[in-house]
Gaussian input, Z-matrix of N, CA and C with variables (Angstrom, degrees):
# hf/3-21g

backbone

0 1
 N
 C     1     B1
 C     2     B2     1     A1
 N     3     B3     2     A2     1     D1
 C     4     B4     3     A3     2     D2
 C     5     B5     4     A4     3     D3
 N     6     B6     5     A5     4     D4
 C     7     B7     6     A6     5     D5
 C     8     B8     7     A7     6     D6
 N     9     B9     8     A8     7     D7
 C    10    B10     9     A9     8     D8
 C    11    B11    10    A10     9     D9
 N    12    B12    11    A11    10    D10
 C    13    B13    12    A12    11    D11
 C    14    B14    13    A13    12    D12
 N    15    B15    14    A14    13    D13
 C    16    B16    15    A15    14    D14
 C    17    B17    16    A16    15    D15
 N    18    B18    17    A17    16    D16
 C    19    B19    18    A18    17    D17
 C    20    B20    19    A19    18    D18
 N    21    B21    20    A20    19    D19
 C    22    B22    21    A21    20    D20
 C    23    B23    22    A22    21    D21
 N    24    B24    23    A23    22    D22
 C    25    B25    24    A24    23    D23
 C    26    B26    25    A25    24    D24
 N    27    B27    26    A26    25    D25
 C    28    B28    27    A27    26    D26
 C    29    B29    28    A28    27    D27
 N    30    B30    29    A29    28    D28
 C    31    B31    30    A30    29    D29
 C    32    B32    31    A31    30    D30
 N    33    B33    32    A32    31    D31
 C    34    B34    33    A33    32    D32
 C    35    B35    34    A34    33    D33
 N    36    B36    35    A35    34    D34
 C    37    B37    36    A36    35    D35
 C    38    B38    37    A37    36    D36
 N    39    B39    38    A38    37    D37
 C    40    B40    39    A39    38    D38
 C    41    B41    40    A40    39    D39
 N    42    B42    41    A41    40    D40
 C    43    B43    42    A42    41    D41
 C    44    B44    43    A43    42    D42
 N    45    B45    44    A44    43    D43
 C    46    B46    45    A45    44    D44
 C    47    B47    46    A46    45    D45
 N    48    B48    47    A47    46    D46
 C    49    B49    48    A48    47    D47
 C    50    B50    49    A49    48    D48
 N    51    B51    50    A50    49    D49
 C    52    B52    51    A51    50    D50
 C    53    B53    52    A52    51    D51
 N    54    B54    53    A53    52    D52
 C    55    B55    54    A54    53    D53
 C    56    B56    55    A55    54    D54
 N    57    B57    56    A56    55    D55
 C    58    B58    57    A57    56    D56
 C    59    B59    58    A58    57    D57
 N    60    B60    59    A59    58    D58
 C    61    B61    60    A60    59    D59
 C    62    B62    61    A61    60    D60
 N    63    B63    62    A62    61    D61
 C    64    B64    63    A63    62    D62
 C    65    B65    64    A64    63    D63
 N    66    B66    65    A65    64    D64
 C    67    B67    66    A66    65    D65
 C    68    B68    67    A67    66    D66
 N    69    B69    68    A68    67    D67
 C    70    B70    69    A69    68    D68
 C    71    B71    70    A70    69    D69
 N    72    B72    71    A71    70    D70
 C    73    B73    72    A72    71    D71
 C    74    B74    73    A73    72    D72
 N    75    B75    74    A74    73    D73
 C    76    B76    75    A75    74    D74
 C    77    B77    76    A76    75    D75
 N    78    B78    77    A77    76    D76
 C    79    B79    78    A78    77    D77
 C    80    B80    79    A79    78    D78
 N    81    B81    80    A80    79    D79
 C    82    B82    81    A81    80    D80
 C    83    B83    82    A82    81    D81
 N    84    B84    83    A83    82    D82
 C    85    B85    84    A84    83    D83
 C    86    B86    85    A85    84    D84
 N    87    B87    86    A86    85    D85
 C    88    B88    87    A87    86    D86
 C    89    B89    88    A88    87    D87
 N    90    B90    89    A89    88    D88
 C    91    B91    90    A90    89    D89
 C    92    B92    91    A91    90    D90
 N    93    B93    92    A92    91    D91
 C    94    B94    93    A93    92    D92
 C    95    B95    94    A94    93    D93
 N    96    B96    95    A95    94    D94
 C    97    B97    96    A96    95    D95
 C    98    B98    97    A97    96    D96
 N    99    B99    98    A98    97    D97
 C   100   B100    99    A99    98    D98
 C   101   B101   100   A100    99    D99
 N   102   B102   101   A101   100   D100
 C   103   B103   102   A102   101   D101
 C   104   B104   103   A103   102   D102
 N   105   B105   104   A104   103   D103
 C   106   B106   105   A105   104   D104
 C   107   B107   106   A106   105   D105
 N   108   B108   107   A107   106   D106
 C   109   B109   108   A108   107   D107
 C   110   B110   109   A109   108   D108
 N   111   B111   110   A110   109   D109
 C   112   B112   111   A111   110   D110
 C   113   B113   112   A112   111   D111
 N   114   B114   113   A113   112   D112
 C   115   B115   114   A114   113   D113
 C   116   B116   115   A115   114   D114
 N   117   B117   116   A116   115   D115
 C   118   B118   117   A117   116   D116
 C   119   B119   118   A118   117   D117
 N   120   B120   119   A119   118   D118
 C   121   B121   120   A120   119   D119
 C   122   B122   121   A121   120   D120
 N   123   B123   122   A122   121   D121
 C   124   B124   123   A123   122   D122
 C   125   B125   124   A124   123   D123
 N   126   B126   125   A125   124   D124
 C   127   B127   126   A126   125   D125
 C   128   B128   127   A127   126   D126
 N   129   B129   128   A128   127   D127
 C   130   B130   129   A129   128   D128
 C   131   B131   130   A130   129   D129
 N   132   B132   131   A131   130   D130
 C   133   B133   132   A132   131   D131
 C   134   B134   133   A133   132   D132
 N   135   B135   134   A134   133   D133
 C   136   B136   135   A135   134   D134
 C   137   B137   136   A136   135   D135
 N   138   B138   137   A137   136   D136
 C   139   B139   138   A138   137   D137
 C   140   B140   139   A139   138   D138
 N   141   B141   140   A140   139   D139
 C   142   B142   141   A141   140   D140
 C   143   B143   142   A142   141   D141
 N   144   B144   143   A143   142   D142
 C   145   B145   144   A144   143   D143
 C   146   B146   145   A145   144   D144
 N   147   B147   146   A146   145   D145
 C   148   B148   147   A147   146   D146
 C   149   B149   148   A148   147   D147
 N   150   B150   149   A149   148   D148
 C   151   B151   150   A150   149   D149
 C   152   B152   151   A151   150   D150
 N   153   B153   152   A152   151   D151
 C   154   B154   153   A153   152   D152
 C   155   B155   154   A154   153   D153
 N   156   B156   155   A155   154   D154
 C   157   B157   156   A156   155   D155
 C   158   B158   157   A157   156   D156
 N   159   B159   158   A158   157   D157
 C   160   B160   159   A159   158   D158
 C   161   B161   160   A160   159   D159
 N   162   B162   161   A161   160   D160
 C   163   B163   162   A162   161   D161
 C   164   B164   163   A163   162   D162
 N   165   B165   164   A164   163   D163
 C   166   B166   165   A165   164   D164
 C   167   B167   166   A166   165   D165
 N   168   B168   167   A167   166   D166
 C   169   B169   168   A168   167   D167
 C   170   B170   169   A169   168   D168
 N   171   B171   170   A170   169   D169
 C   172   B172   171   A171   170   D170
 C   173   B173   172   A172   171   D171
 N   174   B174   173   A173   172   D172
 C   175   B175   174   A174   173   D173
 C   176   B176   175   A175   174   D174

   B1=1.4440
   B2=1.5279
   B3=1.3300
   B4=1.4612
   B5=1.5202
   B6=1.3271
   B7=1.4589
   B8=1.5229
   B9=1.3458
   B10=1.4543
   B11=1.5268
   B12=1.3310
   B13=1.4608
   B14=1.5269
   B15=1.3273
   B16=1.4615
   B17=1.5289
   B18=1.3127
   B19=1.4605
   B20=1.5285
   B21=1.3303
   B22=1.4609
   B23=1.5283
   B24=1.3128
   B25=1.4631
   B26=1.5258
   B27=1.3016
   B28=1.4610
   B29=1.5222
   B30=1.3347
   B31=1.4552
   B32=1.5288
   B33=1.3299
   B34=1.4692
   B35=1.5189
   B36=1.3255
   B37=1.4577
   B38=1.5200
   B39=1.3179
   B40=1.4578
   B41=1.5280
   B42=1.3198
   B43=1.4609
   B44=1.5234
   B45=1.3040
   B46=1.4571
   B47=1.5355
   B48=1.3301
   B49=1.4586
   B50=1.5259
   B51=1.3316
   B52=1.4595
   B53=1.5278
   B54=1.3238
   B55=1.4545
   B56=1.5235
   B57=1.3419
   B58=1.4647
   B59=1.5207
   B60=1.3102
   B61=1.4584
   B62=1.5210
   B63=1.3026
   B64=1.4604
   B65=1.5196
   B66=1.3145
   B67=1.4579
   B68=1.5295
   B69=1.3061
   B70=1.4530
   B71=1.5280
   B72=1.3448
   B73=1.4637
   B74=1.5257
   B75=1.3072
   B76=1.4556
   B77=1.5210
   B78=1.3126
   B79=1.4520
   B80=1.5165
   B81=1.3430
   B82=1.4586
   B83=1.5212
   B84=1.3236
   B85=1.4645
   B86=1.5212
   B87=1.3290
   B88=1.4631
   B89=1.5324
   B90=1.3429
   B91=1.4660
   B92=1.5325
   B93=1.3345
   B94=1.4670
   B95=1.5328
   B96=1.3168
   B97=1.4720
   B98=1.5325
   B99=1.3350
   B100=1.4734
   B101=1.5213
   B102=1.3457
   B103=1.4777
   B104=1.5246
   B105=1.3463
   B106=1.4649
   B107=1.5266
   B108=1.3217
   B109=1.4578
   B110=1.5291
   B111=1.3317
   B112=1.4666
   B113=1.5257
   B114=1.3300
   B115=1.4555
   B116=1.5289
   B117=1.3312
   B118=1.4550
   B119=1.5353
   B120=1.3175
   B121=1.4682
   B122=1.5273
   B123=1.3214
   B124=1.4626
   B125=1.5178
   B126=1.3383
   B127=1.4612
   B128=1.5256
   B129=1.3176
   B130=1.4576
   B131=1.5213
   B132=1.3222
   B133=1.4597
   B134=1.5223
   B135=1.3214
   B136=1.4654
   B137=1.5266
   B138=1.3193
   B139=1.4660
   B140=1.5240
   B141=1.3423
   B142=1.4640
   B143=1.5133
   B144=1.3301
   B145=1.4610
   B146=1.5227
   B147=1.3324
   B148=1.4659
   B149=1.5136
   B150=1.3128
   B151=1.4654
   B152=1.5275
   B153=1.3462
   B154=1.4461
   B155=1.5174
   B156=1.3426
   B157=1.4682
   B158=1.5135
   B159=1.3219
   B160=1.4682
   B161=1.5237
   B162=1.3429
   B163=1.4641
   B164=1.5220
   B165=1.3411
   B166=1.4598
   B167=1.5234
   B168=1.3231
   B169=1.4652
   B170=1.5226
   B171=1.3246
   B172=1.4596
   B173=1.5243
   B174=1.3356
   B175=1.4791
   B176=1.5068
   A1=108.96
   A2=115.77
   A3=120.29
   A4=110.43
   A5=115.03
   A6=121.66
   A7=107.67
   A8=118.03
   A9=119.11
   A10=111.67
   A11=115.08
   A12=119.55
   A13=111.19
   A14=116.79
   A15=121.27
   A16=110.05
   A17=115.16
   A18=120.74
   A19=109.11
   A20=116.53
   A21=119.79
   A22=108.43
   A23=116.37
   A24=120.67
   A25=111.06
   A26=116.21
   A27=121.68
   A28=110.62
   A29=116.28
   A30=120.68
   A31=110.87
   A32=116.85
   A33=119.94
   A34=111.26
   A35=117.08
   A36=120.80
   A37=110.32
   A38=116.88
   A39=120.59
   A40=111.26
   A41=116.87
   A42=120.28
   A43=109.99
   A44=117.43
   A45=121.53
   A46=110.75
   A47=116.95
   A48=120.94
   A49=112.55
   A50=117.51
   A51=119.73
   A52=111.26
   A53=118.18
   A54=121.80
   A55=112.01
   A56=118.03
   A57=121.88
   A58=108.40
   A59=116.47
   A60=120.57
   A61=109.76
   A62=115.97
   A63=120.60
   A64=108.48
   A65=116.41
   A66=119.93
   A67=109.18
   A68=115.51
   A69=121.46
   A70=108.21
   A71=119.02
   A72=119.52
   A73=111.72
   A74=115.60
   A75=120.65
   A76=108.57
   A77=117.33
   A78=121.77
   A79=110.16
   A80=115.67
   A81=121.82
   A82=108.10
   A83=118.24
   A84=119.78
   A85=111.44
   A86=116.46
   A87=123.08
   A88=108.51
   A89=119.20
   A90=120.45
   A91=114.24
   A92=118.73
   A93=120.38
   A94=109.76
   A95=118.17
   A96=119.88
   A97=114.52
   A98=118.17
   A99=119.35
   A100=112.62
   A101=117.45
   A102=122.70
   A103=111.82
   A104=117.07
   A105=120.85
   A106=109.16
   A107=117.21
   A108=121.48
   A109=108.90
   A110=116.15
   A111=121.69
   A112=109.21
   A113=115.87
   A114=122.19
   A115=107.80
   A116=119.73
   A117=121.19
   A118=112.11
   A119=116.26
   A120=124.64
   A121=112.21
   A122=116.60
   A123=122.23
   A124=107.70
   A125=116.16
   A126=119.80
   A127=108.94
   A128=116.55
   A129=121.94
   A130=108.69
   A131=117.25
   A132=120.89
   A133=111.36
   A134=117.27
   A135=120.63
   A136=111.94
   A137=117.67
   A138=120.37
   A139=113.85
   A140=119.15
   A141=121.54
   A142=114.90
   A143=117.79
   A144=121.16
   A145=110.92
   A146=114.78
   A147=120.98
   A148=107.17
   A149=117.21
   A150=124.04
   A151=111.55
   A152=115.65
   A153=120.31
   A154=115.98
   A155=118.45
   A156=119.51
   A157=110.58
   A158=115.27
   A159=122.16
   A160=109.21
   A161=117.34
   A162=121.23
   A163=112.29
   A164=118.06
   A165=122.28
   A166=107.55
   A167=116.21
   A168=120.03
   A169=109.23
   A170=115.28
   A171=120.76
   A172=108.65
   A173=118.27
   A174=120.06
   A175=112.86
   D1=139.80
   D2=-179.46
   D3=-73.74
   D4=131.42
   D5=179.38
   D6=-127.04
   D7=132.53
   D8=179.73
   D9=-65.49
   D10=141.11
   D11=-178.44
   D12=-77.01
   D13=-32.57
   D14=-179.04
   D15=-127.79
   D16=154.48
   D17=177.22
   D18=-69.26
   D19=134.08
   D20=177.10
   D21=-79.49
   D22=133.32
   D23=-177.13
   D24=-65.45
   D25=157.51
   D26=179.06
   D27=-61.45
   D28=-37.57
   D29=179.76
   D30=-63.11
   D31=-46.33
   D32=179.98
   D33=-66.40
   D34=-38.73
   D35=179.22
   D36=-62.45
   D37=-47.23
   D38=-178.79
   D39=-68.36
   D40=-34.74
   D41=177.92
   D42=-64.32
   D43=-40.72
   D44=178.49
   D45=-67.17
   D46=-43.87
   D47=-177.49
   D48=-70.18
   D49=-20.81
   D50=-178.44
   D51=-68.08
   D52=-16.77
   D53=-179.84
   D54=-80.96
   D55=-14.86
   D56=-179.78
   D57=-82.89
   D58=100.66
   D59=-178.42
   D60=-123.47
   D61=143.29
   D62=174.64
   D63=-78.82
   D64=143.38
   D65=178.68
   D66=-108.66
   D67=152.88
   D68=178.86
   D69=-71.55
   D70=131.32
   D71=179.97
   D72=-66.03
   D73=141.66
   D74=177.97
   D75=-75.66
   D76=136.52
   D77=-178.28
   D78=-115.20
   D79=145.11
   D80=177.16
   D81=-127.64
   D82=151.83
   D83=179.29
   D84=-73.01
   D85=140.93
   D86=177.20
   D87=-72.56
   D88=147.87
   D89=179.75
   D90=-72.14
   D91=-6.32
   D92=179.85
   D93=-70.80
   D94=165.99
   D95=-177.90
   D96=-60.85
   D97=-27.00
   D98=-178.66
   D99=-74.68
   D100=-18.87
   D101=178.16
   D102=56.01
   D103=43.06
   D104=178.02
   D105=-66.14
   D106=147.05
   D107=178.87
   D108=-83.12
   D109=127.38
   D110=-177.93
   D111=-131.69
   D112=159.52
   D113=175.92
   D114=-73.61
   D115=135.40
   D116=-179.89
   D117=-59.52
   D118=150.20
   D119=178.09
   D120=64.33
   D121=27.70
   D122=175.51
   D123=-133.73
   D124=150.01
   D125=175.76
   D126=-71.14
   D127=147.02
   D128=179.17
   D129=-67.51
   D130=132.25
   D131=-179.07
   D132=-74.09
   D133=-20.83
   D134=-178.46
   D135=-83.77
   D136=-51.72
   D137=-173.33
   D138=-110.16
   D139=-14.78
   D140=178.91
   D141=81.43
   D142=15.38
   D143=179.56
   D144=-86.78
   D145=144.22
   D146=172.10
   D147=-142.77
   D148=122.20
   D149=-176.54
   D150=54.16
   D151=38.13
   D152=175.11
   D153=81.52
   D154=3.98
   D155=177.33
   D156=-127.74
   D157=154.76
   D158=-176.45
   D159=-77.61
   D160=118.94
   D161=179.47
   D162=-118.63
   D163=-18.64
   D164=179.74
   D165=-127.54
   D166=130.97
   D167=177.28
   D168=-75.70
   D169=127.07
   D170=178.74
   D171=-113.69
   D172=137.25
   D173=179.78
   D174=-70.18

């Protein structure tokens, strides 16, 4: 297993970690008439549609 020969400085560690950023999820309109914005490849939380068909029962 690879082991570092020297301790990485706090400055270098923080500089490397500063590149790890969360990105805003891309949203697409739901095919239902309300056109709610949903995360792609997920069922709509409002109407339960996924790819134009009902997959989740909504009250």
